[in-house]
C-alpha positions as CSV (number, residue, x, y, z in Angstrom):
1,M,52.2,-68.7,-14.9
2,S,49.4,-66.0,-15.6
3,I,48.4,-63.0,-13.5
4,S,45.3,-64.6,-12.7
5,D,47.2,-67.8,-11.5
6,I,49.9,-67.0,-8.7
7,R,51.4,-69.7,-6.4
8,I,52.4,-68.7,-3.2
9,N,54.9,-70.0,-1.0
10,A,55.7,-68.9,2.7
11,R,56.5,-69.9,5.9
12,L,54.9,-69.3,8.8
13,T,56.2,-69.6,12.6
14,G,55.0,-68.8,15.8
15,S,52.3,-67.2,16.6
16,D,51.3,-66.9,12.7
17,A,51.2,-70.7,12.5
18,Q,49.1,-70.7,15.5
19,R,46.6,-68.6,14.4
20,L,46.5,-70.3,10.7
21,Q,45.9,-73.7,12.1
22,E,43.3,-72.8,14.6
23,L,41.6,-71.0,11.3
24,L,42.0,-74.3,9.3
25,S,40.6,-76.2,12.3
26,Y,37.6,-74.0,13.1
27,S,36.7,-73.5,9.7
28,G,37.4,-77.0,7.9
29,S,38.7,-75.3,4.7
30,S,42.0,-75.7,3.2
31,V,44.8,-73.4,3.7
32,S,44.5,-71.7,0.1
33,E,40.6,-71.3,0.9
34,V,42.0,-69.6,4.4
35,L,44.4,-67.3,2.4
36,R,42.3,-66.2,-0.5
37,D,39.5,-65.2,2.3
38,A,42.3,-63.5,4.4
39,L,43.4,-61.6,1.1
40,R,39.7,-60.6,0.0
41,E,39.2,-58.8,3.5
42,Y,42.4,-57.2,3.7
43,H,42.3,-56.0,0.4
44,A,38.2,-54.7,0.9
45,L,39.6,-53.0,4.1
46,H,42.7,-51.0,2.6
47,V,42.1,-50.8,-0.6
48,R,39.3,-48.1,-2.2
49,P,37.7,-48.8,-5.6
50,Q,38.7,-46.5,-7.8
51,R,35.5,-44.7,-9.2
52,D,35.4,-43.1,-12.5
53,P,35.6,-39.3,-12.1
54,M,32.5,-38.6,-14.5
55,Q,30.4,-41.1,-12.0
56,L,31.2,-38.9,-9.0
57,L,30.3,-35.7,-10.7
58,A,27.1,-36.9,-12.6
59,G,24.5,-35.8,-10.0
60,Y,26.2,-32.2,-9.8
61,I,27.0,-31.3,-13.8
62,G,23.7,-29.8,-15.1
63,S,22.0,-29.8,-11.6
64,G,22.7,-25.6,-11.3
65,N,20.1,-23.1,-12.2
66,G,21.3,-20.0,-14.2
67,P,21.1,-18.7,-17.7
68,E,22.3,-21.3,-20.0
69,D,25.5,-19.1,-21.4
70,L,26.7,-18.6,-18.5
71,S,30.2,-20.4,-18.5
72,S,30.5,-18.2,-21.8
73,N,29.3,-14.9,-20.5
74,Y,30.2,-14.8,-16.8
75,K,31.7,-11.1,-16.8
76,T,28.7,-9.4,-18.4
77,Y,26.5,-11.2,-15.8
78,L,28.8,-10.2,-13.0
79,I,28.7,-6.7,-14.4
80,D,25.3,-6.3,-14.1
81,A,25.1,-7.9,-11.0
82,L,27.5,-5.4,-9.4
83,E,25.9,-2.5,-11.0
84,N,23.2,-3.4,-9.7
85,K,24.6,-3.9,-6.0
86,L,27.0,-0.9,-5.8
87,P,26.3,2.9,-6.3
88,I,29.4,3.1,-9.1
89,R,29.7,2.4,-12.1
90,V,31.5,-0.8,-13.0
91,Q,33.6,-1.1,-16.0
92,E,35.0,-4.2,-18.1
93,P,38.9,-4.1,-18.0
94,G,40.2,-2.9,-21.0
95,K,37.1,-1.1,-22.4
96,A,36.6,2.5,-22.4
97,P,33.4,4.3,-20.6
């Protein structure tokens, strides 16, 4: 028996057995069909489909504005922006004036 072919042996009693009988008479389906449908519905309600992280970010990656070298020269751009905003001279850490 493979993962694509699983046999189930279940005992239903009381109200669960009654519910199954109602579903069988209402739908005219077999027990296997009712259980397959119920499993699909339960799965759809309780399991989120996993998506590739790249698919999730696809709409955002590369959509920003700014210099193309921002990721490698961000300190220079930050220093320039701060020098324009602040009246004091901003020094990059580790560099002499």
